[in-house]
C-alpha positions in Angstrom: -14.8 -12.8 20.2 -12.8 -15.3 17.6 -15.1 -14.9 15.1 -14.7 -10.6 14.3 -11.8 -9.1 13.8 -11.4 -4.7 13.4 -8.5 -4.7 10.9 -6.0 -2.4 12.6 -5.3 0.4 9.2 -1.7 0.7 10.2 -0.7 -2.6 10.1 1.7 -4.5 7.3 1.7 -8.3 5.8 4.7 -9.7 5.3 5.8 -12.9 3.5 9.7 -15.0 4.5 10.4 -17.6 3.0 13.6 -19.7 4.0 15.6 -22.5 2.9 12.3 -23.0 0.5 9.8 -24.0 3.7 12.6 -26.1 5.7 12.6 -24.4 8.7 8.9 -23.9 9.0 8.0 -26.4 11.8 11.3 -25.2 13.2 10.2 -21.2 13.3 6.9 -22.7 14.5 8.3 -24.6 17.4 11.1 -22.1 18.9 8.7 -18.9 18.4 10.6 -16.8 16.2 11.5 -16.3 12.3 15.3 -15.6 11.0 16.8 -15.3 8.0 20.5 -15.8 7.4 21.2 -12.7 5.4 23.9 -11.5 7.5 25.7 -14.6 8.7 28.7 -13.9 6.7 29.6 -11.2 8.5 30.2 -12.8 11.7 28.1 -9.5 13.5 28.0 -10.2 17.5 25.1 -11.1 19.4 23.0 -8.1 20.8 21.6 -10.2 23.9 18.1 -9.6 22.5 18.4 -5.9 22.3 17.3 -4.4 18.9 20.0 -4.7 15.8 20.9 -1.2 15.1 23.3 -0.9 12.5 25.1 1.2 9.5 23.5 -0.2 6.3 25.7 1.6 4.0 28.9 -0.3 5.9 26.8 -3.2 5.7 26.6 -2.7 2.4 30.2 -2.5 1.8 31.0 -5.3 3.7 28.7 -8.1 1.7 29.3 -6.3 -1.8 33.4 -7.2 -0.5 32.7 -10.8 0.1 30.4 -11.1 -2.8 33.2 -10.4 -5.1 35.9 -12.8 -3.3 33.4 -15.6 -3.8 33.5 -14.4 -7.6 29.7 -13.4 -7.0 27.8 -10.7 -8.5 27.6 -7.6 -7.0 23.5 -7.3 -7.7 23.5 -10.1 -5.5 24.6 -8.1 -3.2 22.5 -5.6 -3.2 19.8 -7.7 -3.1 20.8 -9.3 0.3 21.1 -6.2 1.8 17.9 -4.6 0.8 16.1 -8.1 1.9 18.0 -7.4 5.5 17.0 -3.8 6.1 13.1 -4.5 5.1 13.7 -7.6 7.8 15.3 -5.2 10.6 13.8 -1.3 9.5 10.7 -2.3 7.5 8.7 -4.5 9.1 7.1 -3.4 12.5 5.8 -5.0 15.6 2.4 -5.9 15.5 2.6 -6.8 11.6 1.7 -10.3 10.5 3.9 -12.6 8.7 3.2 -15.4 6.3 5.9 -18.4 6.1 5.3 -20.9 3.5 6.1 -24.4 4.5 5.8 -27.3 1.6 2.3 -28.3 2.2 0.8 -24.7 4.5 1.4 -21.7 4.9 1.9 -20.3 8.8 0.2 -17.1 10.0 1.9 -15.1 12.9 2.4 -11.9 14.8 5.5 -10.3 14.7 6.2 -9.1 18.7 10.0 -7.9 18.5 12.6 -6.0 16.8 15.0 -7.8 14.9 17.9 -8.9 17.0 20.9 -11.1 16.6 21.4 -14.6 17.9 24.1 -16.7 17.0 23.1 -20.3 19.4 21.9 -22.9 16.6 18.7 -24.7 17.5 17.2 -27.4 16.4 13.8 -29.3 15.4 12.3 -31.2 12.8 11.0 -30.5 9.7 7.0 -31.9 8.4 8.8 -35.2 7.6 9.9 -35.4 10.9 13.6 -35.2 9.3 16.2 -33.3 12.6 17.3 -30.0 11.4 19.3 -27.7 13.5 18.8 -23.6 12.0 22.1 -21.0 12.4 20.4 -18.5 10.8 21.3 -15.1 13.1 18.8 -12.2 12.3 15.9 -13.2 13.9 12.6 -11.7 15.4 10.3 -12.9 17.9 7.0 -14.2 16.7 3.3 -15.2 18.3 1.9 -18.0 15.8 -1.5 -18.4 14.8 -2.7 -20.9 12.5 -1.8 -22.7 9.4 -3.2 -22.6 6.5 -3.3 -26.0 3.9 -2.2 -24.7 0.8 -5.1 -26.5 -1.4 -7.7 -24.5 0.8 -6.1 -21.7 -0.2 -8.2 -19.3 -2.5 -6.4 -18.0 -5.9 -5.9 -14.5 -4.7 -3.8 -15.5 -1.5 -1.9 -18.1 -3.4 -0.9 -15.1 -5.5 0.4 -12.9 -2.9 2.8 -16.0 -2.3 4.4 -16.2 -5.8 7.8 -13.8 -5.7 11.3 -15.3 -5.4 12.6 -12.5 -2.5 13.2 -13.9 0.8 11.2 -11.3 2.6 8.2 -9.4 0.3 5.1 -7.5 1.2 1.9 -8.5 0.6 -0.4 -5.2 1.9 -2.3 -5.8 -1.5 -3.7 -8.8 -0.3 -5.2 -8.1 3.2 -8.7 -8.9 2.2 -7.4 -12.2 1.0 -5.0 -13.2 4.3 -8.4 -12.3 6.1 -11.0 -13.9 4.1 -8.8 -17.0 4.8 -8.9 -16.8 8.9 -12.3 -14.7 9.4 -16.0 -15.7 9.0 -16.6 -11.3 9.9 -14.2 -8.6 9.8 -14.7 -5.1 9.6 -11.9 -2.2 8.1 -13.0 1.3 8.2 -16.2 1.9 7.3 -16.5 -1.8 5.2 -17.6 -5.1 7.0 -16.8 -8.5 5.6 -18.3 -11.4 5.5 -16.5 -14.9 4.4 -18.3 -17.9 3.1 -16.9 -21.4 2.0 -18.4 -23.7 -0.5 -17.2 -27.2 0.6 -19.3 -29.5 -1.3 -17.3 -31.4 -4.0 -20.9 -31.4 -6.4 -21.5 -28.6 -9.2 -22.9 -25.2 -8.0 -26.4 -24.5 -8.7 -27.0 -21.0 -9.6 -30.3 -21.3 -8.1 -28.8 -21.9 -4.8 -25.9 -19.0 -5.1 -29.0 -16.6 -6.0 -30.7 -17.6 -2.7 -27.7 -17.2 -1.0 -26.9 -14.1 -1.6 -30.6 -13.1 -1.5 -30.1 -13.8 2.0 -26.8 -11.7 2.3 -28.6 -9.1 1.1 -31.4 -9.2 3.6 -29.0 -9.4 6.4 -28.0 -5.7 5.2 -31.6 -4.8 5.1 -32.4 -6.3 8.5 -29.4 -4.7 10.3 -30.5 -1.6 8.7 -34.2 -1.5 9.6 -33.9 -2.9 13.1 -34.1 0.9 14.5 -37.2 1.6 12.7 -39.1 -1.2 13.7 -38.4 -4.1 10.8 -40.0 -7.2 11.7 -41.0 -10.5 9.3 -44.5 -9.0 8.6 -43.0 -5.8 6.9 -39.4 -6.6 5.8 -39.9 -6.3 1.7 -41.3 -2.8 2.2 -37.7 -1.8 3.6 -36.4 -3.8 1.2 -38.1 -1.7 -1.5 -37.6 1.2 0.7 -33.5 1.0 0.8 -33.3 -0.5 -2.7 -35.4 2.7 -4.3 -32.9 5.0 -2.3 -30.2 3.5 -3.4 -28.9 2.3 -0.2 -28.2 -1.0 -0.1 -24.4 -1.5 -0.6 -23.6 -5.5 -0.8 -21.0 -6.4 -3.5 -19.6 -10.1 -4.1 -16.4 -11.3 -4.7 -16.7 -15.6 -5.5 -15.1 -18.3 -7.0 -18.1 -21.0 -7.4 -16.1 -23.7 -8.0 -16.9 -26.9 -6.3 -15.2 -26.2 -3.3 -14.9 -22.5 -3.5 -15.4 -18.9 -1.7 -17.4 -16.2 -1.7 -16.3 -12.6 0.0 -19.2 -10.0 0.9 -18.4 -6.4 0.9 -20.6 -3.8 2.9 -20.2 -0.1 3.4 -21.0 1.4 6.8 -21.2 4.6 5.9 -25.1 4.6 4.4 -25.9 3.1 7.4 -27.3 5.2 10.7 -25.4 5.2 13.6 -26.3 2.7 16.5 -25.1 4.8 19.5 -21.0 3.7 19.8 -21.4 0.4 17.9 -23.0 1.6 14.7 -25.1 -1.1 12.7 -22.2 -3.6 12.9 -22.9 -5.8 15.9 -26.5 -6.5 14.4 -25.2 -7.5 10.9 -22.7 -9.3 12.6 -24.4 -11.6 14.6 -27.0 -12.4 11.5 -24.6 -13.3 9.5 -22.7 -15.7 12.5 -26.6 -17.0 13.4 -27.0 -18.5 9.8 -23.9 -21.0 11.0 -25.4 -21.9 14.5 -23.8 -18.6 16.9 -26.8 -17.5 18.2 -25.3 -14.8 20.8 -21.0 -16.1 20.5 -19.4 -12.7 21.2 -22.4 -10.4 21.5 -23.1 -10.4 25.2 -23.0 -6.3 26.3 -22.9 -5.2 23.1 -26.7 -6.9 21.5 -29.3 -7.3 23.7 -31.7 -10.5 24.7 -35.0 -9.3 23.1 -32.8 -7.7 19.7 -31.1 -10.5 19.2 -34.4 -13.1 19.4 -36.0 -9.9 16.7 -32.5 -11.0 14.5 -33.4 -14.2 14.7 -36.9 -14.2 14.3 -36.4 -12.2 10.4 -33.5 -14.5 9.6 -35.8 -17.6 9.9 -38.2 -16.0 8.1 -36.2 -15.0 5.5 -34.0 -18.1 5.4 -37.4 -20.1 4.4 -38.2 -17.2 2.1 -35.4 -17.9 0.0 -34.9 -21.2 0.5 -31.7 -20.7 1.5 -31.4 -23.1 3.9 -32.1 -25.6 1.6 -29.0 -23.6 -0.7 -26.6 -23.7 2.4 -27.0 -27.2 2.5 -26.5 -28.3 -1.1 -23.3 -26.3 -1.6 -22.2 -27.3 1.8 -21.7 -23.2 2.6 -19.4 -22.8 5.6 -17.2 -20.0 7.2 -13.4 -20.2 8.7 -13.2 -21.9 12.0 -9.4 -20.8 12.6 -8.3 -20.5 16.2 -6.7 -16.7 15.4 -6.9 -15.0 19.4 -3.0 -14.9 19.3 -2.8 -13.0 16.0 -4.4 -9.8 17.8 -2.2 -7.8 20.2 -3.2 -8.2 23.3 -5.3 -4.9 24.8 -4.7 -3.0 28.1 -5.2 -5.2 31.3 -5.4 -8.5 29.3 -1.6 -8.9 29.9 
């Protein structure tokens, strides 16, 4: 189901720069990412076996090399630190972001670090032929690329650093919002909306759309209790008086811009093993024409029809259809299946 993702708590997120992004197309074509920090040591290839080393010895060798070239000792320490992060800190199933000149590639690490001295060839974003001989590598299954112009401010900020390898775990949410319309982490469910219109954003349109998102929370919580279009306002008042409406919003109300929504699941009654999540995810996807995608076997046909009937009524009551059209509200449509680790039996 590409319009929904459960975020693994153990996954980490890394940016890897390589020659100012020159080798991005090369990495995409050959299915790996590489750095050249240990190239000067003339280490033997590992024949794709995991690279293992004594880091104090590597540090001493690099220090000697840097001193022979008249370079600063602290630069050698930085190089070793970067290489060690690449080898030891990055784990399989972590995500890597590699900036190019105009876009950012996102991929999933699928191998330990290894040494490979074979030079490979490709072309850059402009068609110029180039060769790449960096020997410290990791295999990557590449997902979609994100154009720099479409990045949110938090995601742009996450890429600002001078190191070759650095961690961006604190920006995990911005990464997922760039890729998924709906995702879940722990007890929170997240929605992503993109404002694509170039026209100024109307406060009335924003209010109508955000109110509709609150309606989705009420709808999802009330399905077990018999909510429908005729008694919806009663349920809304009840949940509000009990302080059980948890929706919060982060937004860039530019044209274009982004709206990020967060819902807490802990206050919502469990519905068997799935809880309330499928109902909210389905209702949100219905706003964009996906009436049943990914929900067969999770949400039955009768329930889907109930959700759609209530949602249509709320869209009309809020004037949300016109608001969404005015703002050009849409969701990410990236091909993201490769970013999820295959489940048992899928391979």
